[in-house]
SEVEX-239427 format. One record per residue (C-alpha): residue in three letters; x, y, z. Coordinates in steps of 0.001 Angstrom, whole numbers, plus 500000, padded with zeros to 6 digits. Example, Ala and Ser with C-alpha at 12.3 -4.5 7.8 and 13.67 -1.06 7.14 Angstrom:
<recs>
{rest:ALA X:512300 Y:495500 Z:507800}
{rest:SER X:513670 Y:498940 Z:507140}
</recs>
This chain:
<recs>
{rest:MET X:057359 Y:343206 Z:657394}
{rest:ALA X:054352 Y:343027 Z:659301}
{rest:THR X:052629 Y:346209 Z:660482}
{rest:SER X:051731 Y:347052 Z:664211}
{rest:GLU X:047961 Y:346184 Z:663475}
{rest:GLU X:048837 Y:342801 Z:662260}
{rest:GLN X:050996 Y:342330 Z:665229}
{rest:GLU X:048242 Y:343446 Z:667559}
{rest:LEU X:045600 Y:341185 Z:665730}
{rest:MET X:047792 Y:338214 Z:665862}
{rest:ALA X:048348 Y:338737 Z:669661}
{rest:LYS X:044586 Y:338912 Z:670253}
{rest:ILE X:044002 Y:335698 Z:668215}
{rest:GLY X:046653 Y:333829 Z:670465}
{rest:SER X:045126 Y:335184 Z:673655}
{rest:LEU X:041734 Y:334094 Z:672576}
{rest:ALA X:043063 Y:330366 Z:671351}
{rest:SER X:044122 Y:330128 Z:675160}
{rest:LYS X:041319 Y:331094 Z:676442}
{rest:ILE X:039588 Y:328326 Z:674297}
{rest:ASN X:042005 Y:325727 Z:675386}
{rest:ARG X:041960 Y:326630 Z:678996}
{rest:HIS X:037842 Y:326332 Z:679028}
{rest:LYS X:038063 Y:322984 Z:677313}
{rest:ALA X:040734 Y:321710 Z:679727}
{rest:GLN X:038318 Y:322740 Z:682963}
{rest:GLN X:035512 Y:321301 Z:681165}
{rest:HIS X:036874 Y:317947 Z:680704}
{rest:ASN X:038077 Y:317632 Z:684337}
{rest:THR X:034848 Y:318766 Z:685694}
{rest:ASN X:033040 Y:315873 Z:683879}
{rest:LEU X:035499 Y:312824 Z:685157}
{rest:GLY X:033170 Y:312252 Z:687773}
{rest:TYR X:029958 Y:311674 Z:685749}
{rest:HIS X:029129 Y:308945 Z:683342}
{rest:GLY X:026252 Y:309806 Z:681098}
{rest:PRO X:024129 Y:307152 Z:679064}
{rest:GLY X:026222 Y:305466 Z:676479}
{rest:ARG X:029756 Y:304029 Z:676635}
{rest:ASN X:032890 Y:306007 Z:676506}
{rest:ARG X:035597 Y:305561 Z:674351}
{rest:TYR X:038881 Y:304223 Z:675886}
{rest:ARG X:042115 Y:304216 Z:673861}
{rest:ASN X:045611 Y:303312 Z:674977}
{rest:LYS X:044651 Y:302478 Z:678468}
{rest:THR X:047249 Y:301091 Z:680574}
{rest:LEU X:046720 Y:298461 Z:683630}
{rest:VAL X:049026 Y:299669 Z:686398}
{rest:LEU X:049941 Y:297243 Z:689361}
{rest:ASN X:051366 Y:297167 Z:692764}
{rest:GLY X:051285 Y:301255 Z:693001}
{rest:GLN X:053384 Y:301740 Z:690123}
{rest:SER X:053342 Y:305261 Z:688648}
{rest:GLY X:051154 Y:305784 Z:685415}
{rest:SER X:053539 Y:307805 Z:683695}
{rest:ALA X:053909 Y:307640 Z:680040}
{rest:GLN X:056453 Y:304900 Z:678611}
{rest:SER X:057812 Y:303894 Z:675514}
{rest:VAL X:056504 Y:300653 Z:673756}
{rest:ASP X:060103 Y:298983 Z:674414}
{rest:ALA X:059864 Y:299717 Z:678053}
{rest:ASN X:056063 Y:298344 Z:678446}
{rest:ALA X:057285 Y:295232 Z:676701}
{rest:ALA X:060363 Y:294657 Z:679128}
{rest:SER X:058136 Y:295685 Z:682132}
{rest:ASN X:055593 Y:292988 Z:681148}
{rest:SER X:058290 Y:290413 Z:680513}
{rest:ARG X:059421 Y:290802 Z:684361}
{rest:SER X:055902 Y:290970 Z:685781}
{rest:PRO X:054175 Y:288039 Z:687163}
{rest:SER X:051419 Y:286219 Z:684814}
{rest:TRP X:047745 Y:286836 Z:685598}
{rest:VAL X:044623 Y:284813 Z:684975}
{rest:SER X:041162 Y:286093 Z:684370}
{rest:LYS X:038515 Y:284464 Z:686191}
{rest:THR X:034776 Y:285092 Z:686055}
{rest:ASP X:032843 Y:284205 Z:689264}
{rest:ARG X:029889 Y:286139 Z:689925}
{rest:HIS X:032160 Y:289211 Z:688824}
{rest:LEU X:035315 Y:289407 Z:686627}
{rest:GLN X:038519 Y:288782 Z:688709}
{rest:LEU X:042244 Y:289234 Z:687851}
{rest:ILE X:044405 Y:286622 Z:689854}
{rest:ASN X:048080 Y:285852 Z:690046}
{rest:SER X:048418 Y:282610 Z:688163}
{rest:ALA X:050269 Y:280998 Z:690861}
{rest:ILE X:047647 Y:281647 Z:693463}
{rest:TYR X:045105 Y:280694 Z:690806}
{rest:GLU X:046883 Y:277126 Z:690473}
{rest:LYS X:047161 Y:276750 Z:694318}
{rest:GLU X:043522 Y:277636 Z:694809}
{rest:ALA X:042228 Y:275518 Z:692225}
{rest:GLN X:044307 Y:272324 Z:693414}
{rest:SER X:043058 Y:272890 Z:696851}
{rest:ARG X:039588 Y:273162 Z:695535}
{rest:SER X:039799 Y:269885 Z:693618}
{rest:ASN X:041293 Y:268375 Z:696510}
{rest:ALA X:038539 Y:269270 Z:698816}
{rest:ILE X:035845 Y:268028 Z:695894}
{rest:GLU X:037435 Y:264834 Z:695571}
{rest:GLN X:037925 Y:264319 Z:699376}
{rest:THR X:034010 Y:265057 Z:699945}
{rest:HIS X:033218 Y:262487 Z:697064}
{rest:ARG X:035337 Y:259949 Z:698577}
{rest:HIS X:033661 Y:260656 Z:702129}
{rest:ARG X:030304 Y:260043 Z:700335}
{rest:GLN X:031242 Y:256927 Z:698659}
{rest:LEU X:032185 Y:255373 Z:701727}
{rest:GLN X:029238 Y:256191 Z:703651}
{rest:ARG X:027244 Y:254941 Z:700608}
{rest:ASP X:029140 Y:251543 Z:700583}
{rest:ASN X:028835 Y:251221 Z:704435}
{rest:ARG X:025071 Y:251495 Z:704171}
{rest:GLU X:024908 Y:248792 Z:701331}
{rest:LYS X:027102 Y:246297 Z:703342}
{rest:SER X:025035 Y:246977 Z:706316}
{rest:LYS X:021616 Y:246585 Z:704663}
{rest:LEU X:022793 Y:243133 Z:703155}
{rest:ALA X:024330 Y:242014 Z:706449}
{rest:ASN X:021020 Y:242671 Z:708151}
{rest:PHE X:018909 Y:241275 Z:705335}
{rest:ALA X:021046 Y:238028 Z:705441}
{rest:ARG X:020523 Y:237609 Z:709290}
{rest:GLN X:016817 Y:238224 Z:709270}
{rest:ASN X:016437 Y:235724 Z:706152}
{rest:ALA X:019090 Y:233077 Z:706424}
{rest:ASN X:020102 Y:232446 Z:710066}
{rest:HIS X:018490 Y:228968 Z:710028}
{rest:VAL X:020966 Y:227889 Z:707225}
{rest:ALA X:024014 Y:229061 Z:709025}
{rest:ALA X:023816 Y:226141 Z:711493}
{rest:SER X:024372 Y:223502 Z:708544}
{rest:SER X:026990 Y:225180 Z:706933}
{rest:SER X:030707 Y:223710 Z:706833}
{rest:THR X:032722 Y:224409 Z:710040}
{rest:SER X:035558 Y:225827 Z:707751}
{rest:ALA X:036584 Y:229226 Z:708400}
{rest:SER X:036185 Y:229954 Z:704289}
{rest:ALA X:032907 Y:228506 Z:704106}
{rest:PRO X:029791 Y:230488 Z:703256}
{rest:LYS X:028052 Y:231711 Z:706280}
{rest:PHE X:024437 Y:232325 Z:704650}
{rest:LYS X:022333 Y:231423 Z:701718}
{rest:ILE X:019800 Y:233526 Z:700299}
{rest:THR X:016891 Y:232730 Z:697843}
{rest:VAL X:016423 Y:234931 Z:694730}
{rest:ASP X:013573 Y:234130 Z:692337}
{rest:GLY X:013609 Y:230547 Z:693658}
{rest:ILE X:017193 Y:230024 Z:692956}
{rest:GLN X:019542 Y:229674 Z:696133}
{rest:PHE X:022743 Y:231783 Z:696404}
{rest:HIS X:025679 Y:231404 Z:698611}
{rest:VAL X:026768 Y:234835 Z:700221}
{rest:LEU X:030491 Y:235237 Z:699682}
{rest:LYS X:033345 Y:238136 Z:699527}
{rest:GLY X:031396 Y:239823 Z:702555}
{rest:GLY X:028577 Y:240324 Z:700580}
{rest:ASN X:030210 Y:241411 Z:697415}
{rest:LYS X:029177 Y:238174 Z:695443}
{rest:LEU X:026422 Y:235728 Z:695477}
{rest:VAL X:027155 Y:232314 Z:693990}
{rest:LYS X:024764 Y:229710 Z:692963}
{rest:LEU X:024714 Y:226417 Z:694946}
{rest:PRO X:026567 Y:223533 Z:693425}
{rest:GLY X:024466 Y:221279 Z:691587}
{rest:ASP X:021979 Y:224203 Z:690467}
{rest:VAL X:019975 Y:222940 Z:687153}
{rest:ASN X:019175 Y:226422 Z:686424}
{rest:PRO X:020202 Y:228106 Z:683296}
{rest:PRO X:022260 Y:231577 Z:683726}
{rest:SER X:019423 Y:233385 Z:682171}
{rest:ALA X:017218 Y:232357 Z:684767}
{rest:THR X:019051 Y:234584 Z:687069}
{rest:PRO X:017427 Y:237956 Z:687200}
{rest:LYS X:019348 Y:240713 Z:685223}
{rest:VAL X:019415 Y:243059 Z:687946}
{rest:ALA X:018163 Y:242294 Z:691456}
{rest:PHE X:017615 Y:244133 Z:694483}
{rest:ILE X:018492 Y:242249 Z:697603}
{rest:GLY X:017684 Y:243944 Z:701223}
{rest:GLY X:017822 Y:247310 Z:699376}
{rest:VAL X:021242 Y:246373 Z:697644}
{rest:ARG X:021577 Y:246207 Z:693948}
{rest:PHE X:023023 Y:243170 Z:691964}
{rest:HIS X:024181 Y:242546 Z:688642}
{rest:ARG X:024043 Y:238963 Z:686878}
{rest:THR X:027346 Y:237810 Z:685474}
{rest:ARG X:027538 Y:235241 Z:682698}
{rest:ASN X:027725 Y:232407 Z:684816}
{rest:GLY X:024485 Y:233511 Z:686380}
{rest:ASN X:025810 Y:234385 Z:689548}
{rest:LEU X:025116 Y:238018 Z:691169}
{rest:VAL X:027702 Y:240800 Z:691755}
{rest:ARG X:027132 Y:244057 Z:693970}
{rest:HIS X:026745 Y:247110 Z:691864}
{rest:GLY X:029948 Y:248880 Z:694027}
{rest:ILE X:032193 Y:246161 Z:692450}
{rest:VAL X:030745 Y:246997 Z:688921}
{rest:ARG X:031534 Y:250699 Z:689343}
{rest:ALA X:034928 Y:250009 Z:690793}
{rest:GLN X:035383 Y:247969 Z:687490}
{rest:GLN X:033975 Y:250474 Z:685115}
{rest:GLN X:035973 Y:253440 Z:686459}
{rest:LEU X:039522 Y:251659 Z:686296}
{rest:LEU X:038668 Y:250465 Z:682647}
{rest:SER X:037289 Y:253657 Z:681373}
{rest:LYS X:039978 Y:256190 Z:682945}
{rest:GLY X:042953 Y:253729 Z:683162}
{rest:THR X:043697 Y:255220 Z:686482}
{rest:CYS X:042778 Y:254745 Z:689978}
{rest:PRO X:043060 Y:257625 Z:692782}
{rest:GLU X:044237 Y:255138 Z:695310}
{rest:GLY X:047306 Y:254464 Z:693602}
{rest:ASP X:049615 Y:251598 Z:694720}
{rest:SER X:047523 Y:251351 Z:697836}
{rest:CYS X:044589 Y:250313 Z:696145}
{rest:ASP X:043558 Y:246704 Z:696652}
{rest:LEU X:042067 Y:246102 Z:693393}
{rest:SER X:043777 Y:244918 Z:690269}
{rest:HIS X:045318 Y:247412 Z:688010}
{rest:GLU X:046595 Y:245063 Z:685164}
{rest:VAL X:045699 Y:246352 Z:681814}
{rest:THR X:045336 Y:243692 Z:679439}
{rest:GLU X:043904 Y:243535 Z:675876}
{rest:GLU X:040649 Y:242290 Z:677031}
{rest:ARG X:040186 Y:245867 Z:678895}
{rest:THR X:041896 Y:248232 Z:676476}
{rest:PRO X:040121 Y:249895 Z:673521}
{rest:LEU X:041364 Y:249911 Z:669770}
{rest:CYS X:043871 Y:252474 Z:668763}
{rest:LEU X:042314 Y:255006 Z:666690}
{rest:HIS X:045438 Y:256030 Z:665251}
{rest:PHE X:046315 Y:252378 Z:664094}
{rest:ALA X:042899 Y:252157 Z:662401}
{rest:LYS X:043892 Y:254941 Z:660053}
{rest:GLY X:047419 Y:253343 Z:659458}
{rest:LYS X:049009 Y:256618 Z:661311}
{rest:CYS X:050207 Y:255037 Z:664477}
{rest:ILE X:053837 Y:255813 Z:665098}
{rest:ASN X:054144 Y:255071 Z:668869}
{rest:PRO X:056335 Y:251960 Z:669426}
{rest:SER X:054990 Y:251608 Z:672888}
{rest:CYS X:051271 Y:252340 Z:672053}
{rest:PRO X:049325 Y:251217 Z:675086}
{rest:TYR X:046121 Y:250320 Z:672976}
{rest:VAL X:045188 Y:247272 Z:671031}
{rest:HIS X:046314 Y:247214 Z:667221}
{rest:ALA X:043633 Y:245141 Z:665346}
{rest:GLN X:042408 Y:245548 Z:661913}
{rest:HIS X:039037 Y:246670 Z:662114}
{rest:SER X:036706 Y:248570 Z:659615}
{rest:GLN X:034510 Y:251438 Z:660609}
{rest:SER X:031472 Y:249457 Z:659711}
{rest:ASP X:032172 Y:246790 Z:662068}
{rest:PRO X:030073 Y:246631 Z:664793}
{rest:VAL X:030391 Y:247984 Z:668066}
{rest:CYS X:031105 Y:244834 Z:670983}
{rest:ARG X:028299 Y:245447 Z:673467}
{rest:ALA X:030263 Y:243645 Z:676211}
{rest:PHE X:033142 Y:245940 Z:676089}
{rest:GLY X:030924 Y:248893 Z:675435}
{rest:ILE X:028694 Y:248666 Z:678291}
{rest:TYR X:031077 Y:247161 Z:680676}
{rest:GLY X:034581 Y:247923 Z:679452}
{rest:TYR X:035833 Y:244159 Z:679169}
{rest:CYS X:035646 Y:241641 Z:676534}
{rest:ASP X:037283 Y:237956 Z:677116}
{rest:LYS X:037942 Y:237788 Z:673316}
{rest:GLY X:040492 Y:240462 Z:673551}
{rest:ALA X:042056 Y:241468 Z:670330}
{rest:GLN X:040604 Y:238373 Z:668823}
{rest:CYS X:036848 Y:240128 Z:668912}
{rest:PRO X:035521 Y:240527 Z:665251}
{rest:GLU X:033513 Y:243683 Z:666760}
{rest:ARG X:035274 Y:246816 Z:667592}
{rest:HIS X:036286 Y:247822 Z:671458}
{rest:VAL X:035461 Y:251634 Z:671663}
{rest:TYR X:034231 Y:253645 Z:674590}
{rest:GLU X:030740 Y:254302 Z:672824}
{rest:CYS X:027237 Y:253342 Z:673168}
{rest:PRO X:026855 Y:249986 Z:671540}
{rest:ASP X:023138 Y:250090 Z:671272}
{rest:PHE X:022811 Y:253455 Z:669443}
{rest:SER X:026049 Y:252798 Z:667262}
{rest:ASN X:024819 Y:249261 Z:665949}
{rest:ALA X:021063 Y:250105 Z:665977}
{rest:GLY X:020737 Y:253776 Z:666097}
{rest:VAL X:018418 Y:253814 Z:669192}
{rest:CYS X:019194 Y:253495 Z:672686}
{rest:GLU X:016649 Y:252483 Z:675336}
{rest:ILE X:018935 Y:252955 Z:678297}
{rest:LYS X:017591 Y:255935 Z:680411}
{rest:GLY X:020278 Y:258268 Z:681377}
{rest:CYS X:022739 Y:256378 Z:679206}
{rest:LYS X:026050 Y:258474 Z:679243}
{rest:ARG X:027938 Y:256801 Z:676800}
{rest:PRO X:028898 Y:258931 Z:673673}
{rest:HIS X:025912 Y:258538 Z:671045}
{rest:ILE X:027829 Y:258707 Z:667770}
{rest:GLU X:025865 Y:258646 Z:664579}
{rest:ARG X:026938 Y:256064 Z:662108}
{rest:ALA X:024078 Y:255575 Z:659963}
{rest:SER X:025674 Y:256643 Z:656704}
{rest:VAL X:028742 Y:253971 Z:657767}
{rest:LEU X:026085 Y:251004 Z:658263}
{rest:ARG X:023888 Y:251635 Z:655273}
{rest:ARG X:027054 Y:251520 Z:653033}
{rest:ALA X:028028 Y:248221 Z:654900}
{rest:GLY X:024656 Y:246906 Z:654420}
{rest:ASN X:024813 Y:247470 Z:650822}
{rest:ARG X:028026 Y:245501 Z:650503}
{rest:SER X:027028 Y:242464 Z:652887}
{rest:SER X:023948 Y:240304 Z:653498}
{rest:PRO X:021867 Y:240247 Z:656601}
{rest:GLU X:023192 Y:236763 Z:657488}
{rest:GLU X:026705 Y:237795 Z:657473}
{rest:MET X:026093 Y:240607 Z:659920}
{rest:ASP X:024300 Y:237886 Z:662038}
{rest:ASP X:027196 Y:235820 Z:662030}
{rest:ILE X:029619 Y:238710 Z:663043}
{rest:SER X:027055 Y:239622 Z:666168}
{rest:SER X:026761 Y:235987 Z:667444}
{rest:ASP X:027353 Y:235330 Z:671111}
{rest:ASP X:029134 Y:232335 Z:672386}
{rest:ASP X:026892 Y:231899 Z:675324}
{rest:PHE X:023420 Y:231054 Z:674039}
{rest:ALA X:022210 Y:230916 Z:677699}
{rest:ALA X:023242 Y:234444 Z:678803}
{rest:ASP X:022993 Y:237897 Z:677165}
{rest:SER X:026038 Y:239575 Z:675934}
{rest:ASP X:025985 Y:242491 Z:678254}
{rest:ASP X:026225 Y:240323 Z:681283}
{rest:ILE X:029271 Y:240895 Z:683516}
{rest:ASP X:032111 Y:238778 Z:682905}
{rest:SER X:032696 Y:236628 Z:685783}
{rest:ASP X:036772 Y:236536 Z:685313}
{rest:GLY X:037143 Y:240124 Z:685002}
{rest:VAL X:035159 Y:240877 Z:688123}
{rest:GLU X:036738 Y:238440 Z:690012}
{rest:GLU X:039870 Y:240286 Z:690181}
{rest:PHE X:038299 Y:243284 Z:691620}
{rest:ILE X:036628 Y:241060 Z:694581}
{rest:GLY X:039581 Y:239871 Z:696309}
{rest:LYS X:040314 Y:236310 Z:697622}
{rest:ASP X:037696 Y:234357 Z:699583}
{rest:GLU X:039609 Y:233940 Z:702732}
{rest:VAL X:039361 Y:237751 Z:703299}
{rest:GLU X:035660 Y:237764 Z:704315}
{rest:ASP X:035759 Y:241045 Z:706147}
{rest:ALA X:037823 Y:242819 Z:703742}
{rest:ARG X:036627 Y:246498 Z:703705}
{rest:PHE X:035797 Y:247525 Z:700175}
{rest:SER X:035275 Y:251036 Z:701708}
{rest:GLU X:038613 Y:251333 Z:700888}
{rest:GLN X:037578 Y:250821 Z:697422}
{rest:THR X:034779 Y:253115 Z:696930}
{rest:ASP X:036658 Y:255923 Z:695007}
{rest:PHE X:034937 Y:254805 Z:691762}
{rest:ILE X:032056 Y:256551 Z:689854}
{rest:SER X:030152 Y:254964 Z:687188}
{rest:PHE X:030751 Y:256543 Z:683886}
</recs>
């Protein structure tokens, strides 16, 4: 049994310990508003939302509360934000629609400027030819001379077609021509097509979708001439019975089709001996791309081509890359493919401004 002195000593020790604890608690509360150098250590912090109390809860209770609370999205835009997922999706959709609307408006203005420039140029430089034209409503109204070659202005200025009986080869037409400040591209027949039409074709062929949907006047028919190869089929792993891509036997060492790589269209379709893929044909085939600002994927295939070169002779490679049309280059625009994007001859005043929701890729 403890003596009276031991009891008195224990009482003093308990009193001193309580004073020390009270002093520590007061010092901690005083230093809450001051943050000195260095980072404080945080442990077991909880996020309190909607004015909920911060009382301690068990792990099971926290899990149940989290399952009932709405989801949140962390966003860093100049500063860290915590946004309700429903509100975030709504704002993101609104922002995307606003950007698309702005882009569409700019494309409309650009197309109107191009058509106005070409119309003014045709009036100033080809009015003397209009009187000798046929009286038919579908007959061309103007003739324009480009590098000594005469063209009819058709499709409201979307296409320039060489006059019947022209003896110049397709290669005599400039590959790219600026007429009245409007850019035109050469087709394989030696005609010229406005750059806006080429942009429309490239957009649909590369992405497979059109923002205009069913209201678009352009052709949305997907054919094997416009569809890339199925990568899974090339590896023998395609199990999709309704696969929309072309199933054709090709080796990874086969060269990339330049017509398909540049314009997304090849009239040979699945019978083409070259691969139909969306990548830069110049870089894939030769390892060098001289197109300034080329936005096509540049895939390094030096090791594959080196192994293929050891197995085949240069003459065999030349046979594979031969071109059917000796007069025009392989990267010229296919006339048949572009024709579907231009429309019919009778609609001279067709507004291409409704078709300008297309961007080059």
